[in-house]
PLY file of the C-alpha trace (Angstrom):
ply
format ascii 1.0
element vertex 95
property float x
property float y
property float z
element edge 94
property int vertex1
property int vertex2
end_header
5.63 17.93 -4.10
4.17 16.69 -0.84
1.17 14.45 -0.67
-1.07 13.82 2.43
-3.79 11.29 2.16
-7.19 12.32 3.53
-9.47 10.47 5.97
-9.00 6.65 5.97
-6.72 6.58 2.88
-3.10 5.24 2.81
-0.33 5.89 0.50
1.56 2.68 -0.36
4.66 1.94 -2.31
4.96 -1.59 -3.86
7.77 -3.77 -2.74
9.66 -5.54 -5.59
9.12 -9.35 -5.48
11.71 -11.93 -6.24
12.48 -12.61 -9.94
13.60 -16.24 -9.13
11.33 -19.05 -7.92
12.38 -21.18 -4.94
13.58 -23.80 -7.45
15.93 -21.30 -8.95
13.90 -20.59 -12.18
14.18 -17.03 -13.22
10.88 -15.29 -14.06
11.04 -12.86 -17.12
9.65 -9.35 -16.55
6.76 -9.94 -18.94
5.52 -12.91 -17.05
5.65 -11.31 -13.55
2.47 -10.04 -11.73
2.58 -6.75 -9.86
3.32 -7.52 -6.12
0.57 -7.30 -3.67
3.05 -6.27 -0.88
4.01 -2.68 -0.01
5.35 -0.27 2.39
3.18 2.45 3.89
4.52 5.94 2.90
1.87 8.06 4.49
-1.53 7.68 6.23
-4.61 10.07 6.61
-5.79 11.21 9.95
-8.60 8.57 10.24
-12.41 8.81 10.02
-14.94 10.29 12.40
-17.24 8.09 14.38
-20.92 8.75 15.03
-19.97 11.18 17.91
-17.69 13.23 15.64
-14.39 11.93 17.20
-11.40 10.89 15.00
-10.74 7.08 14.93
-7.09 6.60 14.19
-6.05 4.07 11.56
-4.44 0.64 12.44
-1.60 1.08 9.98
1.15 3.60 10.36
4.10 4.95 8.21
6.73 2.27 7.59
4.45 -0.70 8.00
4.76 -3.65 5.47
1.34 -4.61 4.30
-0.53 -7.03 2.05
-3.27 -5.81 -0.16
-5.53 -7.18 -2.91
-4.07 -7.58 -6.32
-6.47 -4.92 -7.91
-6.69 -2.62 -4.78
-5.85 1.06 -4.86
-5.45 3.74 -7.50
-1.96 3.99 -9.19
-0.43 7.45 -9.17
2.99 8.75 -9.92
4.35 11.37 -7.34
7.97 12.84 -7.71
8.80 9.96 -10.20
7.68 7.17 -7.70
4.86 4.84 -8.65
2.46 4.58 -5.63
-0.93 3.39 -4.76
-3.62 5.27 -2.79
-6.04 2.99 -1.09
-8.54 2.87 1.65
-7.38 1.26 4.89
-10.10 -1.31 4.37
-8.39 -2.57 1.14
-5.38 -3.60 3.20
-5.56 -7.23 4.32
-2.96 -7.14 7.08
0.34 -5.93 8.35
3.51 -8.09 8.02
5.52 -8.47 11.37
0 1
1 2
2 3
3 4
4 5
5 6
6 7
7 8
8 9
9 10
10 11
11 12
12 13
13 14
14 15
15 16
16 17
17 18
18 19
19 20
20 21
21 22
22 23
23 24
24 25
25 26
26 27
27 28
28 29
29 30
30 31
31 32
32 33
33 34
34 35
35 36
36 37
37 38
38 39
39 40
40 41
41 42
42 43
43 44
44 45
45 46
46 47
47 48
48 49
49 50
50 51
51 52
52 53
53 54
54 55
55 56
56 57
57 58
58 59
59 60
60 61
61 62
62 63
63 64
64 65
65 66
66 67
67 68
68 69
69 70
70 71
71 72
72 73
73 74
74 75
75 76
76 77
77 78
78 79
79 80
80 81
81 82
82 83
83 84
84 85
85 86
86 87
87 88
88 89
89 90
90 91
91 92
92 93
93 94
């Protein structure tokens, strides 16, 4: 099944975080928090301004982004756990 976000929504796949701290301590699965970093899978066309023209989004497919811990709506598409969120929920793009 294909999915295309509408308007200013973005489809993001979470990126797995390290299971070991900088000091070498292994963190068990039960103590890990969900990562707030992800990769953009798909983006909507943008929003319309006051004149009716589309304003494109700043993020694009393939960008690595940071988002809020509780941002987005979790969905499962083709067996992949993904997040659908508005572009405004994204804090920034990692370079």
